[in-house]
N, C-alpha and C positions, 0 to 999 in steps of 0.2 A: 446644701447636703446632697440634693439631687446631681449636681455637678461633678462632685466626688464620686457618688455611686457609678455615675456615667464613665467616667475617666477610668476608674477601677476596672469595670466590665470591659472597657475599650483594650484595657492593658491584659487583661486576663486572657481575651479572645486572642490579641496578637502573640501572646506567649504561646497559647496553645498552637496557633497556626505555625510559628516559628518551631516549636517540636515536633508537629508533625511533619513540616518540609524536611526535617533533619533525618527522619526515619528513611532514609535511602537503602534501601534492601540489597541492591547489586551494584557491581562495577563494570561501565561499558569496556569496550575495547580499548578506547582513548584513555581511559583511566588506568590500565594495565600498562598500556604503552608506555605513558608517565611514569609509572612505578619501575618498569624497565628500563628507566632512564633512557628511552628510545635505540635500546642497543640493535634493533634490526634494520634500522635506518641511519645508523651512524656512518658518516662519511660518504654518503650516497647522494646523488642528487636526486630530490624526490618530485613527483608530479601527485597530484590530490585532486581526488574526484570526491566532490562533496557539495553540499548546500545547507541551507540554514539548519537543518537537523544535525549536522555534524558538531556536536557540543560535548564537553565534560559533563560532570555531575555538578559544577558550578556555574552551567551555560556560558562556560568561554568557548570561543569556536575554535574547531581543529585548526582552521587557517591559522589563525593568531599565536596557537600553542606550539605547531609545527615551524612557523615563522621565526617564533622567538627563542627556540630552543637551540642553544647553543653548537650542538653536535649534528644538527639537522640542516642540510641544505634543501630548502623548499625554492624549486624553481617556476613551477607552473602550475595551475589550476584548471580541472576540467569541469565544465558545467552539464548536468542533466537537465531533463525537462524542468520548466521552470526556473532554471540559472542556478549558478553558484549562491546567488544573493535571495533567490525566491522570488523575485520581482516580474516574472515572466508567466503569462496568462497559459492557462492547460492547452496543449497543440500548438500554440506559438513558437516559431522557430526561436531557438537562442543565436546570439550572434557572438562572434571572437571579441573580445574586449582587452581591456588591463580592468584589474580589482583596484577600486580607489582606495581602498585602505593600505594594502599593500605594494601595490604599483606591478603586482605579478601579473604575468599574460594569463588571460582566461581565455580556455579554447572550447569550443560549442562541441558538445555531443549528443546536441536536438537542433540538428538544422539541416544544410545540406549533407553533413555527415554525420553518421550515427556510430560509426567506429574509428576509433583514432588512428589517424595515417601516420607514415615513417616522418613526417616532417613535423607532426606536432608532438613528437615524442622524442624527438632528436635531443640528444644529451642529458635524456632521462635514464637511471639506474633502475629505479623501482618505482610503481604505481601504487599507491595507498588509495583505497575506498573506503569512504566513512560517511554512509547515509541512513537513517532511519528508514526500512522499508516498512509496508504495511501488511504483507502476507498473502498478495493476493497477485496472480499472475498478470493480469492485465495492466497493474500499474508498473510505467515503465523504467523505474530505477534497476531491476533486477536484469532488464533486458540490457540496459547500460554497462552494468558490471559484466555478464556475461562476455559483450561484443568487446570489453575493455581486457578482459581476461585473453580472449584471443588475439587481439593486438600486441598486447605484451608479450605471449609466447611468440607469435612472428617476429617479433623486433627484440629478442632474447632479453626481455626486461622482467625482474621480480614483480611479482603482484601479492599485496598485503591488504587483506580486509579486517577492519576494525568491528570488531563482532558487536550485534546489536541486536535486541530481542525481537522476536515476531510478536505484535501486539493483538493478534488473533490467538495467540498461545502457540506451542507445539504438538496439540494433539488433534487440531482440526484438519481432515483433509476431506476436499469436496470436487467433484467436475473430474470429467474424462483427461487424457493426455492430448496435447495438440496433434493434429494430424498434418501430413506433409503438406497439404495444399492450404494449410491455414496459419502456417509459419508466419508470424508480423510481428512490429516491435511491441504489439500490445499481447502477443501470445508467442516470444522468440524461442522458448524451448520445451522439449516435451516434457511438461509437469503438469499436475492438476491445476484446477482454478486456485484453490486454495490448498497450499502444499505443507503446511505445518512444520518448517524449517526456519531458522535464523538465515540471514544472508552470508554468514560464515559457512553454516551447513551446507548451504545450497552452493556455494562456491565450491567445496569439497566434492559433491556430487557432481557437478559440470565436471570437474576433472578427471574424477575417478571414473565417472558413465562415458568418458569421450562423447560429451554432448557438445564440445566445442570443436572448431575446426583443427586445433593443436593444443596441446596439454600446456599450461604454463608451470613456471616455478611458484607455487604457492604457499603464503603462510598465512594462517589465521590467529589473531589475536584474540583468544578467548574472553569471553566475561567471566565474571566471579558473582556467585549468588543467584543466577538464575535458573529457574525451574520450569518444566514445559507447562505445568499446569497453571502458571502464573498469568492474570492478566495485568495491564499495565498498571492499573492502580496499587496494584501490588507491590511494584517494585520501589515506589516513592519517587522515580523520576518524574521530572516536569516534561510536558510533552510540548513539542516546538513542531506546528503545522507543517505536514510534508507536503502539502500543497495547498492553493486557496481554500478547495473545498475538502481539506481534511483538517478542521482547526481544533480538533480534541483527540484523544485517545480512543474514545468510543467511537468516532467517526471512521475509524480503521475497521472496527466491527461491523459497521452500519455499508461500509462500499460494496461487499459483496452481496449485501439483502437485495439491491437495488441496481447495481452498476449494469450490470449486463443488458436490463429492460431500458435501461436509461440511455442507451446508444441509440434508440429508435426515435428519441424525441417525440414520443407518442403520448406520455403524459409526465406531469411535474414528478419528481423524485426528492424534491426538496434543494437542488441545485436551483439558488436565484431566491430561495427563503432562509430561514434562521435555522433550518435542522436538514440539512444536506444529507441524501441517502437514506433519510430515515421515514420515509413517506411516500404516497403514492396519490396522486391527485388529477381530477380532469373536470372541464366544467359540465360534463353529462353524468357525473356520478352523484348518487344521493348517499350522504355521508354514513347517515345512520344503519340504512338497509344495508350496505357494503360490507360496514363493520360488523354487524349481525351475521350475516353471510359468512365471512371468514372467520371470525371467532367460532361458527359452528362445526369448523373444519378441526377445532381442536389441535391445532400443530403445538407439539411439545415446545413448552419454554417462550411461546408468543401470545400476546395480546395485542389486538388489533382496536384503537381508540378513533371514534368519527372525528375528522377536523374539516374546519372551514377556514379558506385561507385566501390573500391576494398575493402571489410573489412579485417581488421587487424586479426581476431580471429573468432572463431565461424561458424555460417553457411556462406559458400561461402568464408571461409577465401582464399586469396590471387587473387580471380576469379574477372575478369571483370564482374558487376552485372548490371542490368538496373531494373528501377521501379518507384515508386513513393514516394516522401515525403508527409505525411500529414499535411495540416496546417489546424488548428481550427481558422477560422476568428469570429466565433459568438459562444461562448461556450454554451451562454444558449439554443442556438437552436441544438445543435449537439447531436445526440445520439452516445456516445461513442462506446459502444462494439459493434452496428452495423456494424462499419465499416470492421471489419475483413471478416465478412460475406460476404458485398458487394463485397470485394475484391476476395473473393473464387467464388463467382458467376461470377464476370467478367473475372476471368481468364480461368473458365471452357468456356465461350462465346468466348472467343478470342483464346486460345489453348486447345481444347478440349482434346488432347492427354497428358495434364498436370492436369486434373480434381483432386482437391486435395484428396479425399479419392480414387481415383483409382491409383494415384501417391505416395502419403506419405506411411511412414512405420506403417504398421498396428500394429505392437508392441507398436507403440505410442498412438493408439486410447484410450487405457485405461484412460491414464492420461489426455488428450483430455475431456473425459466423466466426470472425476471426477471434473474438472475444472469447466466444464459446469454444473455438478451438477445433470446429467441425461443423458443417452444414447440416448435419444429422439432428442437432437438437431442434433447431427451425423447422427441418423438414417432418419432423415426427409429431411435433408439437401441433402444427398447423392442421393436420387432418383432421383431430376431433378436440383440438385446444384442451388436452387432458395431460397433465403433469406425469399421470401413472404410463403414459404411453411414451414418456422421455426418460422416467428415474432409472431405469435399468442401465440403459445406454450412460447415462450421465455419471454414473457409480461404477462402472465397469473395471476403471481401471484401480480404483482406490486401495483395494488389499494388496494389489501387488506393489502397488507403489510405497505403501505404509512399510512394507516390508522391507523393499529394497533402501529406503531412506534411513532406517534405523542404522544402516551400515555406517550412516555419517553423522550421526546423533553426538554431540559434542557435551550434551546437557541431558539430565535424567528427568 
């Protein structure tokens, strides 16, 4: 009898999971392209910029979909950071190769070459971009997209974006615009740190606002069913890790919580532990007092929980660390990128001999500034270790950008 009840319970759970998994509420660009029978690619030689996140709603790779489509001639693949198949570590160069599944040539856009050369584009009529972004300026896929658009324009090639949602949503905008001296591959374009656009909307802005060296012939294959207020869970889509340390949809939300501070290698932010970007810890922190101090700030939508851990690799590997895990309890109210600056502020207050810019490796300040898009953030903060000295500068461009970006909204 117990066995029958156990089987019945498991069957019901499996059925519930299956029903839940079928409730996909949106169609991404590749789904719409299939519905249109690949019309915009028909009769053209196609190059595809993608990685493992480029899949349809049934998790079939866009590479295989285009390779098998009878009216599409897929002739080359182009790999961003982490590679077409996602097997390259963050920051490591991606090499040219041949794709083992299709035999197609794979050209690297994250090695000696970040922008496709005429030789790499020889014989290509249209470049297609299909990558799930995470909505943060310092994540390099949007840099790859923008430079590929420039290369397409310079070589008289069409550019097609198969649109995907922004997992941080379409409403959050945080951070100053990138300044001229801080343009880099982690801040390639003059947009805020969180920009609240899909990759298709962002491509339209790059083109429309002449952020590229030359405008390209651009076509965005829109999604169906996505709303700006949607988080990823509301879409019903499965999440494919967009890099090794963005394993879940919520990882994309936490990336801007700690990613800037993480550039300093000053404390563990969970990379090397099981909760990447969700925590802050060091051997000299006392977890309970640190959590109490941070919770006394009453940051909207945020609770800090004491945490004790021993990282498996990266910062603090094998050491007993203490700190806090960040819990987002009200996403709409939470200012994501502010959190790391409050961490830095309270570290200086509780442990003055560990103030971040006195204690961190000065050789890493350059990358910190590039990710911030300006040296002003660091220089203003380090005077008094107070976020209030920086906040106005960090948010000075947000209202103007929000107004400008609305011109390029494809979704409500």
